[in-house]
N, C-alpha and C positions, 0 to 999 in steps of 0.2 A: 504494500499499500504506500502510495506517496500522498503528500499534502498537496491540496490544489495550489496552493502558493508557489510551488516548485515547478509547475506546468510551464512550458514555454513552447512556441511555435515549432511545430515538425514532431513533437512527442505524441506517442500513442497511448491511450489508456482505455479501460473498460469502464462503462457508466451504464446503469440500468440494463444490464445484459447484452450492451451493444459495444462495438469497437468504434472509437473515434480518434482522429488525429487533430491535434489544435492548429487552428489557423491563425488566430489572434488572441492575445491575451492582455488584460488591463486590471490593474489593481487599483480599487477606488475606496477611498477612506474620506468619510465626511466628519464633521466636527462631533456630533453627538451619537451617530449610529456606529456600529461595529464595521470594520472593514470587509468588503466583499470583493470577490474576484469575478469578473466577467470574461467567460471563454466562449470565442466563436470557434465552432468544431465541425468537422465533417464526418458523416457515418461512413466507415470504410466498407460497409456491406451494400448500402443503398446509394451512396453519394450525395445524399441530402445533406444540408447545411443548417445548423441551428445555433442559437446563442442561448447559453445558460449562466445564470449568475449563483455562484457558489458562495457560502459562507466561509471566513478565513480558516476555520478549523476543519473542515470537511476533507476527507480523504477518497481517493479513487485508486483503483487497481491499475498498475502499470501494465501494458500488453506488449510483449516481445513480439514484434513482427519480423518474420524470416524474409529475407530477399535472396533469390538466387538467379543467377544470370542464365537466361534459357534462350533457345534460337526458336523463332517462329517458323514452322514447316508448311502447314497448309490449313485451308478451310474446308472442312469435310460437309459444309452446309449448314448444320445448327451447331457445330463445335468448331472450335479452333484448337489446332494441335501444336504444342510446344515441346521441345526436347531439352533436357538438362545438358549443358555443355561438358560436365565432368562425368556423370554416371550414365549418360545416354537414355535416362528414362524419360518416357513421354508422359504428357499429362494432357487432358482435354478441358477447355473451358468454354461453356456456352456462349456462343457469338452474341446473344443478346445482352450479356453483361458487359461487352467490350464494344458497344456501338460507336463511340467517339474514337477509340484507338483504331478500329478497322479502317478509318480513313487514312491512317498513316502507316499500316503494316504491310511490309512486302516480304515475300518469301526469303528465308534465311536471315532476316533481321534479328539483332540480338537485343533482347529486353530483359528488364527485371520483373520477375513473377513474385509478388508478394503473397505471403500465407501467415495464417495465425493457427497453430495447433493443427496441422495438415489441412486445414480449409483454405482454399485458393480465394484470395480476395480480389486480385485483379493483376493488371499489368502496367509497369511504369515505362514509358517510352523515353528515349533520349529527348532532350528539349529541342534541339535543333536537328533536323534531319534533311539530307539532300534528296531532292526528287527530280526527275526528268519531266519536262512540260510535253505532253502528248497532243495538246490541242490548245489553240489560243485564237482569239480575235484578232483581225488585222487592226493596225494602229490607225486612228483617224488623223490625218494631217491637220495640223493648226489647232488641235485640242490639247494644249500643253500650258495652259494658263496657270492653274494650280496643282502640281503634282498629280497630274492625270494617270488613271489606271484603267486596265482592262481585265476581263475574265480569262482565266486560264485554267485548264484541267491537268493535274498531276498524274502521274502513271498508276496511281491507286483509284483514280476516278473522281476524286475530291476536287472541288472547285475553289480557287483562291483568286484573289485580285493581285495583279502584278503591274509594274510600270510598263509604259507604252514600248520600251526598247527591248523587252523580252520576247523572244520568238520560240517557235516549236523545236523541240530538240534540245534546249538549252537546260542545264542543271541549275536548280535554285534551291535555297535553304528555306525550309519552312518550320516555323514554331509549332510543335505539337500540343502546346497547351492552349492556344488561341486560334490555331489554324491560319496564321498570317504569314505573308511573304517576308523574309528577313534579308535577302540579298542573293547574289549569284554565288554558286558553289565553286 
């Protein structure tokens, strides 16, 4: 058990039978009232975000999340198959749990699979990943007043906005957290 006053962003803990990761933490003390701790946290199973206010003396159970480097092999329809790089064990994760990550997964990509007591929670992608542009709109001449952009499709089928000078076949870097263009690869 850890005191809620020791929580920091990025820490994982158990609360009300669920697993959470701390996103934001603030310690509030008013003149007459006792100190309280406000925690913005994300449920690691459902992905929902909530904000809870704890009393200064409350305790929560620390959760030890295991992270393993794994390689994405293929999509079998309703399951995504990953292989452990050291033991060559394969695991399957339902594709409906990885809807956002599917936009950025290519065969043989290396990812971190997070688990808690042998329950697979999800996949952590590298923040910036290089992709090849497979399709893009032609640039409109004279449309350069304020950082103009156009639609482009990367090799996974995900659509992003890119500057006008990017053309088909070029490699670009995409942020996997927000799906935005970062620059040329």
